[in-house]
C-alpha positions in Angstrom: -0.2 0.0 0.1 1.2 3.5 -0.9 1.7 5.8 2.2 1.7 9.4 2.4 5.3 10.8 1.3 7.6 11.6 4.0 10.5 13.8 3.7 14.0 12.5 5.3 15.5 13.4 8.6 18.7 12.8 9.8 19.8 10.5 12.6 17.1 8.8 14.7 14.7 11.4 14.8 11.0 10.5 13.6 9.5 12.2 11.0 5.6 13.3 10.7 2.7 12.6 8.3 -1.0 14.2 8.1 -3.6 11.6 8.6 -7.3 11.6 8.5 -9.2 11.5 11.3 -12.8 10.8 11.4 -13.7 9.4 15.0 -15.5 11.3 17.6 -14.1 11.3 21.0 -14.4 7.8 22.7 -15.6 9.3 25.9 -17.4 12.9 27.5 -15.5 15.9 26.4 -16.1 19.6 26.4 -16.9 21.6 23.2 -13.2 22.8 23.2 -11.9 19.1 23.4 -14.4 18.0 20.5 -13.4 21.0 18.6 -9.5 20.2 18.9 -10.4 16.4 18.1 -11.5 16.9 14.5 -9.8 17.2 11.2 -6.4 15.8 10.4 -3.9 14.7 12.6 0.1 14.2 12.6 1.5 10.5 13.0 5.2 9.7 13.7 7.1 7.8 11.1 9.9 6.1 12.7 13.3 6.1 10.6 14.4 2.9 9.0 17.4 1.7 11.8 18.6 -1.6 10.3 21.5 -0.3 8.4 21.7 3.5 10.2 25.1 4.5 11.3 25.1 4.9 15.0 27.6 7.4 16.5 28.1 7.3 20.4 30.7 8.9 22.6 33.4 6.8 23.7 32.8 7.5 27.3 29.2 6.2 26.9 30.5 3.4 24.9 33.1 2.3 27.5 30.5 2.5 30.2 28.1 0.5 28.2 30.7 -2.2 27.8 31.4 -1.9 32.0 27.8 -2.7 32.3 27.5 -5.7 30.2 30.6 -7.2 32.1 28.9 -6.4 35.2 25.8 -8.0 34.0 28.0 -11.4 33.2 29.7 -11.0 36.6 26.3 -11.1 38.3 25.2 -13.8 36.5 28.0 -15.7 37.1 27.9 -14.8 40.9 24.6 -16.1 41.3 25.3 -19.3 39.6 28.2 -19.7 42.0 26.1 -18.9 44.9 23.5 -21.4 44.1 26.1 -24.2 43.5 27.5 -23.6 47.2 24.1 -23.7 48.8 23.3 -26.9 46.7 26.7 -28.4 48.6 25.5 -27.0 51.8 21.9 -28.5 51.3 23.4 -31.7 50.0 20.7 -32.6 47.1 19.7 -31.0 43.9 16.8 -28.8 44.8 18.8 -26.1 46.0 19.9 -25.3 42.8 19.9 -22.2 40.7 16.3 -22.3 39.6 14.6 -20.9 42.7 17.0 -17.7 42.4 16.8 -17.4 38.8 12.8 -17.4 39.0 12.8 -14.9 42.0 14.7 -12.3 39.8 12.6 -12.9 37.2 9.5 -12.2 39.2 10.9 -9.1 40.8 11.8 -7.9 37.3 8.4 -8.5 36.1 7.0 -6.6 38.9 9.3 -3.7 38.3 8.5 -3.5 34.7 4.5 -3.6 35.5 5.1 -1.1 38.2 6.6 1.5 35.6 3.1 1.2 33.9 1.5 2.1 37.6 0.7 -1.9 37.9 1.7 -2.1 41.7 1.7 -5.5 43.7 3.1 -6.6 46.8 5.2 -9.3 47.3 2.4 -11.1 49.5 -0.1 -10.8 47.2 2.1 -11.8 44.2 3.1 -14.9 46.0 -0.8 -15.8 47.0 -1.8 -15.0 43.2 0.7 -17.8 42.0 -1.2 -20.5 44.4 -4.6 -19.0 43.3 -5.2 -17.6 46.6 -7.1 -14.4 46.8 -5.6 -13.1 43.1 -6.2 -9.5 42.2 -5.9 -8.0 38.6 -2.7 -6.5 39.2 -1.2 -9.6 40.8 -2.8 -11.6 37.6 -1.3 -8.9 35.3 2.3 -9.4 37.1 2.1 -13.0 37.1 1.2 -13.3 33.3 4.3 -10.8 32.7 6.6 -13.0 33.9 5.3 -16.1 32.0 5.5 -13.5 29.3 9.2 -13.0 30.0 10.0 -16.6 30.5 8.4 -17.2 26.9 10.4 -14.4 25.2 13.6 -15.6 26.8 13.2 -19.1 25.9 12.8 -17.9 22.3 15.8 -15.7 22.6 18.0 -17.8 20.1 15.5 -16.9 17.4 13.9 -13.3 18.2 11.6 -12.9 15.4 8.1 -11.0 14.8 6.8 -14.7 16.1 8.5 -14.4 19.3 7.1 -11.2 20.2 3.9 -11.7 19.4 4.2 -14.8 21.5 5.2 -12.7 24.1 2.3 -10.4 23.9 -0.3 -13.0 23.8 1.3 -14.6 27.1 1.4 -11.2 28.6 -2.3 -10.1 27.8 -4.1 -13.5 27.3 -7.6 -13.2 28.4 -7.9 -9.3 27.8 -9.7 -8.9 24.6 -9.2 -5.2 24.2 -5.5 -5.7 24.0 -5.6 -8.2 20.8 -3.2 -10.5 22.4 -0.6 -12.0 20.1 -1.6 -9.5 17.4 -0.5 -6.0 16.2 -2.7 -3.0 16.4 -5.3 -2.0 13.4 -6.0 1.3 14.4 -4.1 4.4 15.6 -3.0 4.8 19.4 -1.6 7.9 21.1 0.0 8.5 24.4 -0.9 10.9 26.9 -3.6 10.1 29.5 -5.7 13.3 29.2 -5.6 13.4 25.4 -9.2 12.4 24.0 -7.4 12.0 20.3 -4.1 12.0 18.9 -4.3 15.7 17.9 -3.3 17.1 21.6 -1.3 13.6 22.6 2.2 13.9 23.7 3.4 11.4 21.5 1.6 9.7 18.2 3.2 6.6 17.1 2.8 5.7 13.6 -0.2 4.9 11.8 -1.1 1.1 12.2 -0.3 0.3 8.3 3.6 1.1 8.9 3.9 -1.4 11.7 4.8 -4.4 9.6 7.6 -3.0 7.9 8.9 -1.0 10.9 9.0 -4.1 12.8 10.8 -6.1 10.1 13.4 -3.1 10.0 13.6 -3.4 14.0 14.1 -7.1 13.7 17.0 -6.7 11.2 18.7 -4.2 13.4 18.7 -6.5 16.4 20.7 -8.6 14.6 23.6 -6.3 14.1 27.3 -7.0 15.6 29.1 -3.7 14.9 27.6 -1.9 18.0 28.2 -2.3 21.7 25.6 -4.8 23.2 23.9 -2.6 25.5 23.8 0.3 23.0 22.3 -2.3 20.6 19.7 -3.4 23.4 18.6 0.2 24.4 18.3 1.6 20.7 16.1 -1.5 19.8 14.0 -1.0 22.7 13.4 2.8 22.0 12.7 1.9 18.6 10.2 -0.4 19.9 8.3 1.9 22.1 8.2 4.3 19.3 6.7 1.6 16.6 4.3 1.1 19.8 2.8 -2.1 17.8 0.0 -3.5 20.3 -2.9 -1.8 21.5 -1.9 -2.3 25.0 1.4 -3.7 27.0 3.8 -2.1 24.6 6.1 -1.0 27.6 6.2 -4.1 29.3 7.1 -6.2 25.9 9.5 -3.4 25.0 11.4 -4.5 28.4 10.9 -8.1 28.1 12.7 -7.6 24.6 15.5 -6.3 26.7 16.1 -9.6 28.2 15.6 -11.4 25.2 18.3 -9.5 23.3 20.8 -9.7 26.3 20.4 -13.8 26.5 20.7 -13.9 22.5 23.9 -11.8 23.0 25.2 -14.4 25.6 25.1 -11.8 28.1 23.2 -13.5 30.5 23.0 -17.2 30.7 20.8 -18.2 33.6 19.5 -15.2 35.1 16.9 -12.1 34.5 18.9 -9.1 35.3 16.7 -6.9 37.1 17.4 -3.8 34.8 13.5 -2.5 35.2 13.9 -2.3 38.9 17.0 0.0 37.9 14.8 2.0 35.5 11.9 2.3 38.1 14.3 4.6 40.3 13.6 7.2 37.9 10.8 6.8 35.6 10.7 10.1 34.4 14.2 10.3 33.2 13.4 7.2 31.4 10.3 8.5 29.8 12.3 11.8 28.7 15.0 9.5 27.4 12.5 8.2 25.0 11.4 11.3 24.1 15.0 12.4 23.6 15.2 9.4 21.2 12.3 10.2 19.0 14.0 13.7 18.7 17.4 12.0 17.0 19.6 11.7 20.2 20.3 8.0 21.2 22.7 8.5 24.0 20.4 9.3 26.8 18.2 6.2 26.5 21.5 4.3 26.3 22.6 6.1 29.6 19.2 5.2 31.3 20.1 1.5 30.1 23.7 1.6 31.5 22.8 3.3 34.9 19.6 0.9 35.3 22.0 -1.9 34.8 24.4 -1.1 37.7 21.6 0.0 39.9 19.6 -3.3 39.2 22.6 -5.4 39.6 23.3 -3.5 43.0 19.6 -4.3 44.1 19.6 -7.9 43.1 22.9 -8.8 44.5 21.4 -7.6 47.8 18.2 -9.4 47.3 20.1 -12.8 46.7 22.6 -12.1 49.5 19.3 -11.8 51.8 17.8 -14.8 50.4 20.9 -16.9 50.7 21.5 -15.8 54.4 17.4 -16.6 55.0 17.8 -20.4 53.7 21.4 -20.8 55.4 19.3 -19.9 58.8 16.2 -22.2 57.8 18.8 -25.0 57.8 20.0 -24.4 61.1 16.8 -24.3 63.0 14.9 -26.9 61.2 15.1 -30.3 62.8 14.3 -32.2 59.6 16.9 -34.8 58.5 18.6 -33.9 55.5 16.9 -35.1 52.1 13.4 -34.8 53.7 10.3 -33.1 52.2 10.4 -30.2 54.6 14.6 -29.7 53.7 13.8 -30.0 50.0 10.9 -27.5 50.2 13.4 -24.6 51.6 14.9 -23.8 48.4 11.5 -23.5 46.4 10.3 -21.0 49.0 13.0 -18.7 48.0 11.3 -18.4 44.8 7.5 -19.0 45.8 7.1 -18.0 49.5 3.4 -19.1 49.3 2.4 -22.4 49.4 -0.6 -25.0 50.1 -0.1 -28.5 50.9 -0.9 -29.5 47.5 1.8 -27.3 46.0 4.4 -29.1 48.6 3.6 -32.2 47.3 3.7 -31.3 43.7 7.6 -29.8 44.6 8.7 -32.4 46.4 6.8 -35.3 45.1 5.9 -37.1 48.0 2.8 -38.3 49.4 0.2 -36.1 50.5 0.5 -37.0 54.0 4.5 -36.4 53.9 3.6 -33.1 52.1 1.2 -32.0 55.3 4.0 -33.3 57.9 6.4 -31.1 55.8 4.2 -27.9 56.1 3.5 -28.7 59.9 7.5 -29.0 60.5 8.2 -25.6 58.6 5.0 -23.9 60.4 6.6 -25.5 64.0 10.0 -24.1 62.8 8.5 -20.4 62.4 9.7 -20.7 58.5 5.9 -20.6 57.2 3.0 -18.9 58.9 -0.6 -19.7 58.2 -2.7 -17.1 56.0 -6.3 -17.0 57.4 -8.1 -19.0 59.9 -10.3 -21.2 57.6 -9.9 -25.0 57.5 -10.5 -25.1 53.9 -8.2 -23.7 51.1 -5.3 -23.2 53.6 -2.2 -21.3 52.7 1.0 -20.6 54.3 3.5 -18.0 53.6 7.5 -17.5 54.3 7.2 -14.1 55.9 10.9 -13.7 56.0 11.1 -14.1 52.2 8.2 -11.8 51.8 10.1 -9.1 53.7 13.2 -9.6 51.6 11.2 -8.8 48.2 9.4 -5.9 49.9 12.7 -4.6 50.7 13.9 -5.0 47.1 11.2 -3.3 45.7 11.2 -0.2 48.2 15.0 0.0 47.3 14.1 0.0 43.4 11.3 2.9 44.6 8.3 1.2 44.4 4.9 3.5 44.7 2.1 2.9 46.6 
């Protein structure tokens, strides 16, 4: 299909085109607002970046490379810590999987919070066992599933893997058209009732397919520092804004898929979103600067967020390792018992039922009940509520550690 002609502009700056607008406001509006929402509007045209020359200051390039080394070192440190804990515990249940999963969940929670979707560690843990699930906890849980799916497909990042991540993120939310690119105009700016007064208008939906193909080609470049490549790809994705909803979360999922694709991370999800959460205003300004043609601010944001996230993640991992060591010291059960085997999993999923303990430890239901009783007697688990049916327990020390992580990241609300 022929598109309205656009003039070329240098660098990463978007161009603009006029598009016709024939919709009435979707909500009640004043006469002034209704008049402002009439006639043609201007939609952005993302620059094609697959082969675009990229110039980055030498100092920022060096810092981006330092950040990549720090991410790789953090991945290796946590892997080594899990190996030491496995030796301490004496079985294969104290492996890296719980720490890997808990970092992925905290990253999902931080990414969701950037979009104003806030949920505490207790609610998120209970949602994972279908105990009092709220809408925000459900969305964060789906974010974690989407991130797992995208990272699993990182060796073949493609349009299909991005659509699969979006489908997992917003499954059951028909308004978002899960797993499909949008087929109408969207705009950014919560107070705008039409694109005419929006703070940014992404490209018309007819341009999405070509823009996304160009982005995928850019993501396979090998001539740029990895974190610069990741930051630019993220900013370009947010500029294209290919979905009705979930663009920010999918865009940050893409960060982790690219880090895995580049072999920067192997086992972990580094809490980059937790680093971005510390100053979301600066993050959004950097995206605006990118659309004006300057990629350095978003690269700077990704570099700084990586260092902040690693520091916060390291403190969380140290806290959880200390909690696990203290549990082993005060739990009287023999090595290899169901109660001890449940400990490592509690670091990742600090809310359990007897049924979930049975599934995780692969023992009889009666043995799972004894394990829960022993963990409760040792003060490791605390029962939630007083009912006799649908009973659940939480590990409050882990909940507290996760809440401290979120507070350091700057959780709002």
